[in-house]
Structures are given as structure tokens and as C-alpha cells.
N, C-alpha and C positions, 0 to 999 in steps of 0.2 A: 504494499501499499504504498500511495507518493504522500509524506508530510501534508499538504495542500489539502490532500482526500482526508484525511487525520483530525485536521483542527476545522471541521465539516459547520454547519448551522450548527445542529446538537451541542455539539462541543464548544459553540462558542456561547452558545446559550448558559448551559451550563457554567461556564467559566463565575461569572460574578454571580461572589456571596457576599454582598454589601456586611458588612460586620462583624462575618465569620471569616473560621479560616482564614485562608493567604489576605482575608481582608481586613482581620480584624484590628487594632487601631493599636497592640500591642507587638504585632507583624510589621505591619507595615509603615507605623510611624516612623521606627527608628530608621529604617531601610531610608524616604524622604529625607531622614534629617542628615545622616550622613551624604548623599548624594548632593544633597543642595552643600551640605561645604566643602566637595570635591570638585563641585563645578567653579568653585570662587567667580561666580557672576559672570559667568561665560555662556557658550552654549550648548547645550547636553544632547547629546543622540541615542536614543530607545534600540538595539536591535533584538529584533520581534516584540514589540512594542504592544503585541493584544490589544487587549481591550482597553485601556489603558492604565490598569488599577497603579500603578508608579507612574508614570505620563504627566494624569489628572494634576492629583494632588501636588508633583514638581510643577508643574506650570503654575500653579496658584502660589506656590512660594517665590514666583515671581522670574524663573529658571526660564530660558525660552526653550521648546525642546519642541525635535523632532526623532520621527521613526521608520523607521523600518520593519514593513508585516508582509508575510510571504499569504497570509490565511482572507479572504475575502468578508468571510461574514463576522472573522474579529475584527477585520475593519470598519466593518460598520456598527458593530455595538460599541466603538471608539466615536463612529461621528455623533453619535447617541447625545455625548460627553461635550464634543470640542468638535468643534468644526475644524475644516483645512487650513482657516489660515490662523486659526489659533492654536494647531497643532500640524502642521505637515506630515505625512506620511505617503513614502515612498513604496508601493506594493513590490515584491521580491522577495531574494533568496538574502538572507544576513550576511552571507559570506561573499555576493558579488554586487548586490545593489549600490547602486549611488546614491548621496543627497550631496546637492549643492552646499556648497559651502565648505567651510573648518568649522571643528567645535575644540570647549575645551575637555569634555567628558564624553564618553561610549562609556554605555553599560549594559550589560546584560544577565538581567538577576533568575532568581527561581528554575536552577539547574539548564537554561535553556540553551546550552552550549552543546549540552551533548543531546539534540535531536538531532544534529548533524552527525548522520552514522559512519563515517570515515575520518580517517586521521586527518587526509588531506584536505575536507572541506573542515575541516577544526581551525587548522593551520592557516587558510583561506580568510576563514572567520576572524583571525589576527593580522592577520595584512590588511583585511578590508578594511578594521579598525582603526589600524596605527595611516590609512591611505586619508582617513577622513579629519584625526588629530594634527591642530596645529602642535608645534616645537613645546615639547612641556607638559603635552596633553596625555591624559589618564584613559586606563583600559579599567572598567571594574565590570569583575566575574564575582556571582553567588553561586555555586555548585556543592553537592554533595561530594562527600565521601564516600568510595562501594564500600559495600559492608560486606566483603568476602568474608572478613576473620569469623563469622557468623555463620558461614554452609559450614556444617562438616561431612568427612570425605565421601561422596556418590549424594549429595543434595545439594539441587539444585535451585530451590526456591527459598527467601526470604520472605517473611511475613514482618512489612516494619510499621503496620498499625491495623489497629482492629478495635473499631469501635460500634457502639449500636447501631445495626444498620449499615456498616462500615467497614472495609477490609479490604488493604493494599497490602500487594505484594510483588517482590520483584522477581523473575528468572533470567540467569544470568548463562550466557553461553561463554565462557571461560579462554576458549580458544581463541576464538573472534572478539573478545571485548566488547559483545553487545548484551544488551541489558531490556527486556519488555515489564514495564511495568503495567499490572494487571489491579485496575480497581473497581470493585463490586460493592454495588449499591441493592442494598433489599429492604422490603420490610414484614408485616408479620406473615406475607402469603409465603405460597412455594418459590415463586421467582424471582430474580436477581437481575441489575443491568451490569453489561459488562461494559468498561471504557478500556482502553488497550493502547500503552505507546510504546515502540521503539527507542532505543537511546542506544550511544555508546558512549560508554564511563572512560572517564581521564582521572588518573591520580596526578597531587599534584604537582611531582616534579616532571611530569611530563608537560603540562601544564605550561611549568614553567619553561620548559624548552621549546614549544610553542611559541611563547612570547618573543624568546630570544632572536627565532627565525626571525620575527616581523620587527626585531629591535628594539624589543621591549626590555625594562629591566624592572623587576619586582623590587613595587614600594615598601608593599606591610600584606600580612596575610592577618588574618585574626576572625575567630570562630562563628562569629556573628555580626551583627551589624552594629552591636553595641561595644564592639573593638574585645570582646573576650578574649583570654588567648586560646591560637589555635596550638591543641596536644595532638597524641596520638588515639585520645577517647573520643576529638572530636568529630563528629557526624558528617560535618559542611563547614564552608570557609567561605569566607570574601575575599579575593585577589585584588590586590590594586595595582597592578602597573602604568608604567607612566615610562613616555619617550624622552630622549635625553633633551634639552634644551636648545643644543647647535643640531641640525641636523646632521647623520651619518656624511661627513666627503667634506662638508665646508669648512674654510678656515677662519682663527679668531685671531683678534691680536693688531 
């Protein structure tokens, strides 16, 4: 299945959960606070802007935000919140699509880099971020840490959430560094609704090498948006990469 087929009308409709889940204030506000500071008053570009979960409140903070988004239905839901003049969006692949101008911040949140299913596409995404940034600009990535330590020998699946009416689990293909996330939602009846999405998981060390190939340096890594320490037990990370102030190959003096 192609990525644009996964993020269809139904997925877009179910994505927004105002006030709960990833839209809960304690989840969203720290991300918006940190990104506002990292933008430094400059323009921001969101790869995979979706329905505007982060872009809309960031824009409300006075940051000029633009976006790239593959899914037409996602863009349509964003347009119900902000028009093209307020948050311009280019429809296309975040690894290749171009937005006019230069930015001080490019960001990619909520594990979305893993939606690119090959290493080559993920490297291209880093290079596309660098292409859009002014010297000294930052590329911020929010990404989960693969939970392979939870996999006993011979087992391929990890349950990462089990609540009333919801079970989330991941199945791993260790040889190809692939994972499929399964989201089961159900009520008291016999039937459950299933949504699946494929991903390519990335270790932080591999991520740093991708950044280096695109000309970035790691500025900092934390376990969450409030800058908690990143440790071997952290389940996710916020990684901030920065381009040099002086473009490679230029002379100073």
C-alpha cells in the first residue's frame, strides 16, 4: 500500500482528537513551547504537517509556519483551521518537495520520519531539510526508540499500549529493519477496527550519521520536549541538528 493510500479520508477524520491523546495540553504545549524557542522568531517549516496539530498553535504564537504534506485529506482538515495565506502547504513527499524561501527551523514530529520506508528516502529527507534551511538553521526530529529489548527469541510482536477499547502493538521484521504498527479499537461487541501503518525504525546513532551526510551537526538530544535526560531507558527522543553558520566551502576572514 502506498503512503498516500494509508492516510486517507478515514485516517484524517480519526486523526484529530481535541484535548486528548497527542492533542492533550500536557503533550502538545511543551512541543509548541520548545519549537517556538528554536525558531527564534524566524520562519518554520513542518515536514508532514498533517492536520496542523503543531503548526496551528505555533502560528498562534506568532511564528510564520509553512508545510509539506503528502495526504490530500489531511490538508483538507488543516484548511478547516487555517487558510493557505495563513499556513501555506505544498502537497508532496517530504523527502523531495520544495517550499519557496529559506527557514530558520524545519521540524518533523511524532515519529513521522519512520513513514519513509527506506534508508535512502530517510537520508533524502535530511538533505531536503538542509536545502530549506538558512545557515545556522535547525532540523528537529521527534522519534521513538525501537523496543527490540522487549522481544524474546522467536517473538515478533511488542504490545506497547493496552487500554479500555484500545490495543496498540508493533510487529518487527529484524532483517529489513521494518515495523508495522497495529491499532485495534473496539467496544463491548465482537468486532474490532484495525488501522495499520508500516515504518522503518531508526536507531539514534544511524540518525546522527544521516544528519552528518546532509551537513548537520547534533546540537542536543533529550528524552522529551521538556529536555529530560536521554538515557538507555528512554522510549523516545527529541534530536536537534544544526547547520554550520558558514556554508561548507565558503571562506571567512
